[in-house]
N, C-alpha and C positions, 0 to 999 in steps of 0.2 A: 735786807732791806737796801738799805746801802750800795752794797756792792752790785745787789744784781740789777738794780734800776741807776746805779750810779748819780743818787741823790744826795744830798746833805742832810745835816741834821735840820736846819731849815726847815726843809720839805717832809723831815719827819715827822716834826713837832707841828705841823699845820696837818698834814693824813692826821695826825693822831686826834688833833682839834676837832676834826671836822666828823670821825668815829663816833666825838663822846656827843658831838652835838645831832647827829642824826639828823640834820635836814638842811634843807637847801637855804643856801646863805650866799649873800651878794659881797660884792670884793670888798666894799666901802665896809660892812660890817664885819669882817674878819680881819680887814683892816684897822681899825679902832680896838678891836680887841687883844692884837698884837701890839698895839700901839707900833705901827708901821705904816711907811709910806704905801700907798695903794699899788705902787709900779712894783714895789720889791714882792709883795702878795700875787700880783698877778704874773708874775716871772716864774716865784717858787709851783704856782696852781698849773702855770701854761707847762711845766715840766712834770709835774704829777700829773696831769692829762697825755703827756707825751710816752706816762708809764702805763696808762691804762688805770690808774688808784683812781682819779678822780672824775669824775664824768661833769658836764656845762649843757645845762638846759637854755633855752632861749623865751623868757618872757614878753609878751605884749601885752603892753598898755595905750591906752586911746586911740587916736587919729596915727599911728604908725610908727609908734613909739615902742622901745624894749629896752630891757635889759638881762642881761647874764645870771642865772645865778650857778652855785657849784655844791656840788655833796658826791664825799666818799665810796666808794664800793666797800662794801664789807668786808669784814678782817677773812672771813672765810672764801670770798673770792678772792682777795690779795694775796692768800694764799697757795691758791690752786694756778694763781697768774706767777706767784716768785716757785713754786713747782716746774710751771713749764718752762720756763726763762732760763731757771737753772741746770732743767735736763738737756734745754736746748744747746745752752754752753759747755757741759759735759761731753757730748757727742762731738762738738767740734774742737774740743781741746782733746779729744780722742783720737779722733782723725790725725790734728794736727802732732802730737805726738807719735804715731805711726808714722808719717813723714819727717820726722823729725829728722834723721842723718839725710834722707833726699834733699830735701829743702837745703840743710846747713850748709851739703856738698857743694849745693849748686848757687848757693850766696859767695861761699868761698872762692868758687872759681871764677865770680864773674869781676 
C-alpha cells in the first residue's frame, strides 16, 4: 500500500482505523482518537482521498450549515484498486525498459 499509493505509516494507520470503525466519522472524532491536531488528520485524509481509499460526504445541518464525514473503502475494494495501480505501473515500466537503450542514448548525446 505504501509503495503503490506513496503514503506513509500515519495514513496507513488511519486507513486501518477507519476500516475497524466501519462508520462515517468527523475529523474532530478522528483527531481525538489519534491525539493529533485536526490539521494533521485533515492532511492524512486528503492524501487518502487522493488515493481513493477514503470517501468524503457532506452532511447538511440546519439553515445552510454543513460538515464532512469520512469513511474508508472496503479492504476488498482497496485490493482491487491496488491491483489496477500495480498493473498500470507494470505496463509503464515494461515500456520504459523496452525503450531503455534508445532513451539512454538520447540523454547521453544531448
